C-alpha positions as a Markdown table, in Angstrom:
| # | Residue | x | y | z |
|---|---|---|---|---|
| 1 | Met | 26.1 | 9.4 | -40.3 |
| 2 | Ala | 22.8 | 8.3 | -39.0 |
| 3 | Lys | 21.2 | 10.4 | -36.3 |
| 4 | Pro | 20.6 | 8.8 | -32.9 |
| 5 | Arg | 17.0 | 7.7 | -32.5 |
| 6 | Thr | 15.1 | 9.3 | -29.6 |
| 7 | Arg | 12.0 | 7.9 | -28.0 |
| 8 | Lys | 8.9 | 9.9 | -28.8 |
| 9 | Lys | 6.8 | 10.6 | -25.7 |
| 10 | Ser | 3.1 | 10.4 | -26.0 |
| 11 | Ala | 0.7 | 12.9 | -24.5 |
| 12 | Gly | -0.3 | 10.3 | -21.9 |
| 13 | Asp | 3.3 | 9.8 | -20.7 |
| 14 | Pro | 3.1 | 10.5 | -16.9 |
| 15 | Thr | 6.6 | 12.0 | -16.8 |
| 16 | Glu | 5.7 | 14.4 | -19.7 |
| 17 | Phe | 2.4 | 15.2 | -18.1 |
| 18 | His | 3.8 | 16.2 | -14.7 |
| 19 | Arg | 6.7 | 18.1 | -16.3 |
| 20 | Ala | 4.2 | 20.0 | -18.5 |
| 21 | Ile | 2.1 | 21.2 | -15.6 |
| 22 | Ala | 5.0 | 22.2 | -13.4 |
| 23 | Phe | 4.8 | 25.8 | -12.3 |
| 24 | Asp | 8.2 | 26.6 | -13.9 |
| 25 | Ser | 6.9 | 25.6 | -17.3 |
| 26 | Met | 3.9 | 28.0 | -17.3 |
| 27 | Pro | 4.2 | 31.2 | -19.4 |
| 28 | Pro | 5.5 | 34.1 | -17.3 |
| 29 | Glu | 3.4 | 37.0 | -16.6 |
| 30 | Pro | 4.2 | 40.3 | -18.4 |
| 31 | Phe | 6.9 | 42.2 | -16.7 |
| 32 | Thr | 5.7 | 45.3 | -14.9 |
| 33 | Arg | 7.1 | 47.6 | -12.3 |
| 34 | Ser | 4.9 | 46.0 | -9.7 |
| 35 | Ser | 6.4 | 42.6 | -10.4 |
| 36 | Met | 9.9 | 43.8 | -9.6 |
| 37 | Pro | 11.4 | 42.4 | -6.4 |
| 38 | Pro | 11.5 | 44.8 | -3.5 |
| 39 | Ala | 14.7 | 46.8 | -3.0 |
| 40 | Pro | 17.1 | 45.1 | -0.6 |
| 41 | Thr | 17.1 | 46.4 | 3.0 |
| 42 | Asp | 19.6 | 46.1 | 5.8 |
| 43 | Ala | 17.2 | 43.9 | 7.8 |
| 44 | Val | 17.2 | 40.2 | 7.2 |
| 45 | Thr | 13.7 | 39.0 | 6.3 |
| 46 | Arg | 12.5 | 35.4 | 6.7 |
| 47 | Tyr | 11.4 | 33.6 | 3.6 |
| 48 | Asp | 7.9 | 32.1 | 4.0 |
| 49 | Pro | 7.3 | 29.4 | 1.4 |
| 50 | Leu | 3.6 | 29.2 | 2.2 |
| 51 | Asn | 3.0 | 32.9 | 1.5 |
| 52 | Ala | 5.2 | 32.7 | -1.6 |
| 53 | Phe | 3.1 | 29.8 | -2.9 |
| 54 | Leu | -0.1 | 31.5 | -2.2 |
| 55 | Arg | 1.1 | 34.6 | -4.1 |
| 56 | Glu | 2.2 | 32.3 | -6.9 |
| 57 | Ile | -1.2 | 30.6 | -7.4 |
| 58 | Gln | -3.0 | 34.0 | -7.4 |
| 59 | Gln | -1.7 | 34.6 | -10.9 |
| 60 | Tyr | -3.7 | 31.6 | -12.3 |
| 61 | Pro | -7.3 | 32.6 | -12.9 |
| 62 | Leu | -10.3 | 30.5 | -12.1 |
| 63 | Leu | -12.2 | 28.9 | -14.9 |
| 64 | Asp | -16.0 | 29.2 | -15.4 |
| 65 | Pro | -17.9 | 26.0 | -15.9 |
| 66 | Ala | -18.0 | 26.4 | -19.7 |
| 67 | Glu | -14.3 | 26.9 | -20.0 |
| 68 | Glu | -13.6 | 24.0 | -17.6 |
| 69 | Arg | -15.7 | 21.6 | -19.6 |
| 70 | Glu | -14.2 | 22.7 | -22.9 |
| 71 | Leu | -10.7 | 22.2 | -21.6 |
| 72 | Ala | -11.5 | 18.8 | -20.0 |
| 73 | Glu | -13.1 | 17.6 | -23.2 |
| 74 | His | -10.2 | 18.8 | -25.3 |
| 75 | Tyr | -7.7 | 17.1 | -23.0 |
| 76 | Thr | -9.7 | 13.8 | -22.9 |
| 77 | Ala | -9.8 | 13.8 | -26.7 |
| 78 | Thr | -6.3 | 14.9 | -27.5 |
| 79 | Gly | -4.2 | 14.5 | -24.4 |
| 80 | Asp | -3.0 | 18.1 | -24.8 |
| 81 | Val | -0.9 | 18.8 | -21.6 |
| 82 | Thr | -1.4 | 22.5 | -22.0 |
| 83 | Ala | -5.1 | 22.1 | -21.4 |
| 84 | Ala | -4.3 | 19.8 | -18.5 |
| 85 | Ala | -2.0 | 22.5 | -17.1 |
| 86 | Arg | -4.8 | 25.1 | -17.1 |
| 87 | Leu | -7.2 | 22.7 | -15.4 |
| 88 | Val | -4.6 | 21.9 | -12.7 |
| 89 | Thr | -3.5 | 25.5 | -12.0 |
| 90 | Ser | -7.1 | 26.8 | -11.8 |
| 91 | Asn | -7.7 | 24.4 | -9.0 |
| 92 | Leu | -4.6 | 24.9 | -6.9 |
| 93 | Arg | -6.6 | 27.0 | -4.4 |
| 94 | Leu | -8.7 | 23.9 | -3.7 |
| 95 | Val | -5.6 | 22.0 | -2.8 |
| 96 | Val | -4.6 | 24.6 | -0.2 |
| 97 | Lys | -8.1 | 24.7 | 1.3 |
| 98 | Ile | -8.2 | 20.9 | 1.7 |
| 99 | Ala | -4.6 | 20.7 | 3.0 |
| 100 | Phe | -5.4 | 23.2 | 5.8 |
| 101 | Glu | -8.1 | 20.8 | 7.0 |
| 102 | Tyr | -5.3 | 18.4 | 8.0 |
| 103 | Arg | -2.7 | 20.9 | 9.3 |
| 104 | Arg | -3.1 | 19.5 | 12.9 |
| 105 | Ala | -2.3 | 16.0 | 11.7 |
| 106 | Tyr | 1.0 | 17.0 | 10.1 |
| 107 | Arg | 3.2 | 20.0 | 10.9 |
| 108 | Asn | 4.6 | 20.9 | 7.5 |
| 109 | Ile | 1.6 | 22.3 | 5.5 |
| 110 | Met | 3.7 | 22.6 | 2.4 |
| 111 | Asp | 4.3 | 18.9 | 2.3 |
| 112 | Leu | 0.5 | 18.4 | 2.5 |
| 113 | Ile | 0.0 | 20.9 | -0.3 |
| 114 | Gln | 2.6 | 19.1 | -2.4 |
| 115 | Glu | 0.9 | 15.8 | -2.0 |
| 116 | Gly | -2.4 | 17.4 | -2.7 |
| 117 | Asn | -1.1 | 18.8 | -6.0 |
| 118 | Ile | -0.1 | 15.3 | -7.1 |
| 119 | Gly | -3.6 | 14.1 | -6.3 |
| 120 | Leu | -5.0 | 17.0 | -8.3 |
| 121 | Met | -2.9 | 16.0 | -11.3 |
| 122 | Gln | -4.1 | 12.5 | -11.0 |
| 123 | Ala | -7.7 | 13.7 | -10.9 |
| 124 | Val | -7.2 | 15.7 | -14.1 |
| 125 | Lys | -5.8 | 12.6 | -15.8 |
| 126 | Lys | -8.7 | 10.4 | -14.7 |
| 127 | Tyr | -11.5 | 13.0 | -15.1 |
| 128 | Asp | -14.3 | 12.2 | -17.4 |
| 129 | Pro | -16.4 | 15.3 | -18.3 |
| 130 | Ser | -19.1 | 13.3 | -19.9 |
| 131 | Arg | -20.3 | 12.1 | -16.4 |
| 132 | Gly | -21.6 | 15.5 | -15.5 |
| 133 | Val | -19.6 | 15.9 | -12.3 |
| 134 | Lys | -17.6 | 19.1 | -11.6 |
| 135 | Leu | -13.9 | 18.7 | -11.7 |
| 136 | Ser | -13.5 | 20.3 | -8.3 |
| 137 | Ser | -15.9 | 17.8 | -6.7 |
| 138 | Tyr | -14.1 | 14.9 | -8.4 |
| 139 | Ala | -10.6 | 16.2 | -7.6 |
| 140 | Ala | -11.4 | 16.7 | -3.9 |
| 141 | Trp | -11.5 | 12.9 | -3.4 |
| 142 | Trp | -8.1 | 12.4 | -5.1 |
| 143 | Ile | -6.5 | 15.3 | -3.2 |
| 144 | Arg | -7.7 | 14.0 | 0.1 |
| 145 | Ala | -6.6 | 10.5 | -0.7 |
| 146 | Tyr | -3.1 | 11.6 | -1.4 |
| 147 | Ile | -2.9 | 13.8 | 1.6 |
| 148 | Leu | -4.3 | 11.1 | 3.9 |
| 149 | Arg | -1.8 | 8.5 | 2.6 |
| 150 | Phe | 1.0 | 10.9 | 3.1 |
| 151 | Val | 0.0 | 11.6 | 6.7 |
| 152 | Leu | -0.3 | 7.9 | 7.5 |
| 153 | Asn | 3.1 | 7.1 | 5.9 |
| 154 | Asn | 4.9 | 9.9 | 7.6 |
| 155 | Trp | 3.2 | 10.5 | 10.9 |
| 156 | Arg | 5.8 | 8.2 | 12.5 |
| 157 | Leu | 9.0 | 6.5 | 11.4 |
| 158 | Val | 7.2 | 3.2 | 11.6 |
| 159 | Lys | 3.9 | 3.1 | 9.6 |
| 160 | Ile | 1.0 | 3.2 | 11.9 |
| 161 | Gly | -1.9 | 2.4 | 9.6 |
| 162 | Thr | -1.5 | -0.2 | 6.8 |
| 163 | Thr | -5.0 | -1.6 | 6.6 |
| 164 | Gln | -8.4 | 0.0 | 5.9 |
| 165 | Val | -9.5 | -0.6 | 9.5 |
| 166 | Gln | -6.3 | 0.9 | 10.9 |
| 167 | Arg | -6.6 | 4.0 | 8.7 |
| 168 | Lys | -10.2 | 4.4 | 9.9 |
| 169 | Leu | -9.2 | 4.2 | 13.5 |
| 170 | Phe | -6.2 | 6.5 | 13.0 |
| 171 | Phe | -8.5 | 9.4 | 11.9 |
| 172 | Asn | -11.6 | 8.6 | 14.0 |
| 173 | Leu | -10.7 | 7.0 | 17.3 |
| 174 | Asn | -9.6 | 10.1 | 19.2 |
| 175 | Lys | -12.5 | 12.1 | 17.7 |
| 176 | Glu | -15.1 | 9.5 | 18.8 |
| 177 | Arg | -13.5 | 9.3 | 22.3 |
| 178 | Ala | -13.7 | 13.1 | 22.6 |
| 179 | Arg | -17.3 | 13.1 | 21.4 |
| 180 | Leu | -18.3 | 10.6 | 24.1 |
| 181 | Thr | -16.4 | 12.4 | 26.8 |
| 182 | Ala | -18.1 | 15.7 | 25.9 |
| 183 | Leu | -21.5 | 13.9 | 26.4 |
| 184 | Gly | -20.4 | 12.9 | 29.9 |
| 185 | Val | -19.8 | 9.3 | 28.9 |
| 186 | Glu | -16.7 | 7.4 | 29.9 |
| 187 | Pro | -15.7 | 5.7 | 26.6 |
| 188 | Thr | -14.7 | 2.0 | 26.9 |
| 189 | Thr | -13.0 | -0.1 | 24.3 |
| 190 | Ala | -16.2 | -2.1 | 23.7 |
| 191 | Met | -18.2 | 1.1 | 23.2 |
| 192 | Leu | -15.7 | 2.6 | 20.8 |
| 193 | Ala | -15.5 | -0.6 | 18.8 |
| 194 | Glu | -19.3 | -0.7 | 18.5 |
| 195 | Arg | -19.6 | 2.9 | 17.4 |
| 196 | Leu | -16.8 | 2.6 | 14.9 |
| 197 | Ala | -17.9 | -0.9 | 13.7 |
| 198 | Val | -14.6 | -2.6 | 14.3 |
| 199 | Asp | -13.3 | -5.3 | 16.6 |
| 200 | Glu | -12.2 | -4.5 | 20.1 |
| 201 | Val | -8.8 | -6.0 | 19.4 |
| 202 | Glu | -8.3 | -3.5 | 16.6 |
| 203 | Val | -9.2 | -0.6 | 18.9 |
| 204 | Arg | -6.8 | -1.8 | 21.6 |
| 205 | Asp | -4.0 | -2.2 | 19.1 |
| 206 | Met | -4.5 | 1.3 | 17.6 |
| 207 | Glu | -4.6 | 2.8 | 21.1 |
| 208 | Arg | -1.3 | 1.2 | 21.9 |
| 209 | Arg | 0.2 | 2.5 | 18.6 |
| 210 | Leu | -1.1 | 6.0 | 19.1 |
| 211 | His | 0.1 | 6.3 | 22.7 |
| 212 | Gly | 3.4 | 4.6 | 22.1 |
| 213 | Ser | 6.5 | 6.1 | 20.6 |
| 214 | Asp | 9.1 | 4.9 | 18.2 |
| 215 | Val | 12.1 | 3.3 | 20.0 |
| 216 | Ser | 15.5 | 2.7 | 18.4 |
| 217 | Leu | 16.7 | -0.9 | 18.5 |
| 218 | Asp | 20.2 | 0.5 | 18.9 |
| 219 | Ala | 19.3 | 2.5 | 22.1 |
| 220 | Glu | 21.7 | 1.5 | 24.9 |
| 221 | Leu | 20.2 | -0.2 | 28.0 |
| 222 | Ser | 21.7 | -1.1 | 31.4 |
| 223 | Asp | 21.3 | -4.6 | 32.7 |
| 224 | Gly | 22.1 | -3.5 | 36.3 |
| 225 | Glu | 25.5 | -5.1 | 36.2 |
| 226 | Gly | 27.3 | -2.3 | 34.3 |
| 227 | Arg | 27.2 | -4.0 | 31.0 |
| 228 | Ser | 26.1 | -2.0 | 27.9 |
| 229 | Leu | 23.3 | -3.7 | 25.9 |
| 230 | Thr | 20.9 | -2.6 | 23.2 |
| 231 | Arg | 17.3 | -3.5 | 22.6 |
| 232 | Lys | 18.5 | -5.5 | 19.6 |
| 233 | Asp | 20.6 | -7.7 | 21.9 |
| 234 | Leu | 17.4 | -8.7 | 23.9 |
| 235 | Leu | 15.4 | -9.8 | 20.9 |
| 236 | Ala | 14.9 | -13.5 | 20.5 |
| 237 | Asp | 16.5 | -15.2 | 17.5 |
| 238 | Thr | 13.7 | -17.0 | 15.6 |
| 239 | Arg | 16.1 | -18.7 | 13.2 |
| 240 | Leu | 16.5 | -22.4 | 13.3 |
| 241 | Leu | 19.5 | -23.9 | 15.0 |
| 242 | Gln | 22.1 | -25.6 | 12.8 |
| 243 | Asp | 21.1 | -29.0 | 14.3 |
| 244 | Asp | 17.5 | -28.4 | 13.3 |
| 245 | Leu | 18.5 | -27.4 | 9.8 |
| 246 | Val | 20.5 | -30.6 | 9.4 |
| 247 | Gln | 17.6 | -32.7 | 10.8 |
| 248 | Asp | 15.1 | -31.1 | 8.4 |
| 249 | Ala | 17.4 | -31.7 | 5.4 |
| 250 | Arg | 17.9 | -35.4 | 6.5 |
| 251 | Phe | 14.1 | -35.9 | 6.9 |
| 252 | Gly | 13.5 | -34.3 | 3.5 |
| 253 | Asn | 15.9 | -36.6 | 1.7 |
| 254 | Leu | 14.5 | -39.6 | 3.6 |
| 255 | Ile | 10.9 | -38.9 | 2.6 |
| 256 | Gln | 11.9 | -38.4 | -1.0 |
| 257 | Asp | 13.6 | -41.8 | -1.1 |
| 258 | Arg | 10.6 | -43.5 | 0.5 |
| 259 | Leu | 8.2 | -41.8 | -2.0 |
| 260 | Lys | 10.2 | -43.1 | -4.9 |
| 261 | Glu | 10.0 | -46.6 | -3.4 |
| 262 | Phe | 6.3 | -46.3 | -3.0 |
| 263 | Ala | 5.8 | -45.3 | -6.6 |
| 264 | Lys | 7.7 | -48.3 | -8.1 |
| 265 | Pro | 4.9 | -51.0 | -8.0 |
| 266 | Leu | 2.1 | -48.5 | -9.1 |
| 267 | Thr | 0.4 | -48.8 | -12.5 |
| 268 | Asp | 1.0 | -46.1 | -15.0 |
| 269 | Lys | -2.4 | -44.5 | -14.2 |
| 270 | Glu | -1.8 | -44.6 | -10.4 |
| 271 | Glu | 1.7 | -43.3 | -10.8 |
| 272 | Phe | 0.5 | -40.3 | -12.9 |
| 273 | Ile | -2.2 | -39.5 | -10.3 |
| 274 | Phe | 0.2 | -40.0 | -7.5 |
| 275 | Val | 2.8 | -37.6 | -9.0 |
| 276 | Asn | 0.4 | -35.0 | -10.4 |
| 277 | Arg | -2.1 | -34.9 | -7.5 |
| 278 | Leu | -0.2 | -35.7 | -4.3 |
| 279 | Val | 3.5 | -34.7 | -4.9 |
| 280 | Val | 3.7 | -31.6 | -7.1 |
| 281 | Asp | 3.2 | -28.1 | -5.8 |
| 282 | Glu | 0.6 | -27.3 | -8.3 |
| 283 | Pro | -1.6 | -30.4 | -8.8 |
| 284 | Leu | -3.7 | -31.0 | -11.9 |
| 285 | Thr | -7.5 | -31.0 | -11.5 |
| 286 | Leu | -9.6 | -34.1 | -11.4 |
| 287 | Gln | -11.1 | -33.0 | -14.7 |
| 288 | Glu | -7.7 | -32.7 | -16.4 |
| 289 | Ile | -6.6 | -36.1 | -15.3 |
| 290 | Gly | -9.9 | -37.7 | -16.2 |
| 291 | Glu | -9.7 | -36.3 | -19.7 |
| 292 | Lys | -6.2 | -37.7 | -20.1 |
| 293 | Phe | -7.2 | -41.3 | -19.3 |
| 294 | Gly | -10.8 | -41.1 | -20.5 |
| 295 | Val | -12.4 | -41.6 | -17.1 |
| 296 | Ser | -14.8 | -39.6 | -14.9 |
| 297 | Arg | -13.7 | -37.1 | -12.2 |
| 298 | Glu | -15.2 | -39.4 | -9.6 |
| 299 | Arg | -13.1 | -42.3 | -10.8 |
| 300 | Val | -9.9 | -40.2 | -10.5 |
| 301 | Arg | -11.0 | -39.2 | -7.0 |
| 302 | Gln | -11.5 | -42.8 | -5.9 |
| 303 | Ile | -8.0 | -43.8 | -7.2 |
| 304 | Glu | -6.5 | -40.8 | -5.4 |
| 305 | Lys | -8.3 | -41.8 | -2.1 |
| 306 | Arg | -7.1 | -45.4 | -2.4 |
| 307 | Leu | -3.5 | -44.1 | -3.0 |
| 308 | Leu | -3.6 | -42.0 | 0.1 |
| 309 | Val | -4.6 | -45.0 | 2.2 |
| 310 | Lys | -1.8 | -47.1 | 0.7 |
| 311 | Leu | 0.7 | -44.3 | 1.2 |
| 312 | Arg | -0.1 | -43.9 | 4.8 |
| 313 | Arg | 0.3 | -47.7 | 5.5 |
| 314 | Phe | 3.6 | -47.7 | 3.6 |
| 315 | Leu | 5.0 | -44.8 | 5.6 |
| 316 | Glu | 3.9 | -46.2 | 8.9 |
| 317 | Ser | 5.8 | -49.4 | 8.1 |
| 318 | Glu | 8.9 | -47.8 | 6.5 |
| 319 | Met | 9.2 | -44.8 | 8.9 |
| 320 | Pro | 7.5 | -45.8 | 12.2 |
| 321 | Glu | 9.6 | -43.2 | 14.1 |
| 322 | Tyr | 7.8 | -40.4 | 12.1 |
| 323 | Phe | 4.4 | -42.0 | 11.1 |
| 324 | Gly | 3.9 | -44.8 | 13.5 |
| 325 | Glu | 1.1 | -45.0 | 16.1 |
| 326 | Gly | 1.4 | -42.6 | 18.9 |
| 327 | Val | 3.3 | -40.0 | 16.9 |
| 328 | Asp | 1.6 | -36.6 | 16.6 |
| 329 | Gln | 0.6 | -35.9 | 13.0 |
């Protein structure tokens, strides 16, 4: 009986890479008396995950520059995840250091460390030792990028910074305001926008987002008459009414019929240009049509222009209620 085939994972497989450098997959330290857990006591002690993590990473030694370069070159050449694991674990202290820089922006420091660890792993995967840059210097950018993205995505239930300008204002607006206030200057929107090199509208929008709070659409409101309403009930319905949908469908069918009538007396060349330049969603270029009929791009443009004039006159005569004089175009 044939054995079932299994997919062989390459060294560059992201899943295999992350699994290989997980802490649980590292070789355990030799068992000693000092590594034994403390004897149980009657008192209930609180588990501190941060201190536990800090104790955990102390067992991974730092690498000197020669070892780091050798491991990085080996991983780049072979994709050996064991080498990658040593590079990652030797820089876990760097993740903690950077995560603490953002502890005021997000309460749970362990979440920041976790995101920073992912950034560190990505840095190891992308690191090129031939460029002469230290891994720690290169990894710091990836670690910060992952932490900042996490803070922006989770600071509120609704994302507060989705563009580059919004992310810039999120991290710098209040700092710049405090800096000006410390100098005895009353910061205005125009002044903040100038110093941060953004538009005043962006500054006002971010101030509104920062000082506002998330509000549930299902929160109950009172209309003053004892009726129970929600914010969702007060939102305007932007969908088209049924009558509008029917009218749009009728107009679409009517215009399609008139276009078919317009194309009947056209020559083959004019009909091809009409269909493939004025009707289709993705029109052909003037060059493509010119090559098909052996004429210049300018000649095709002239025929197209003449067709547009004829089409407008045709629609004005056939559908005056939509295209006649005095009707907004």
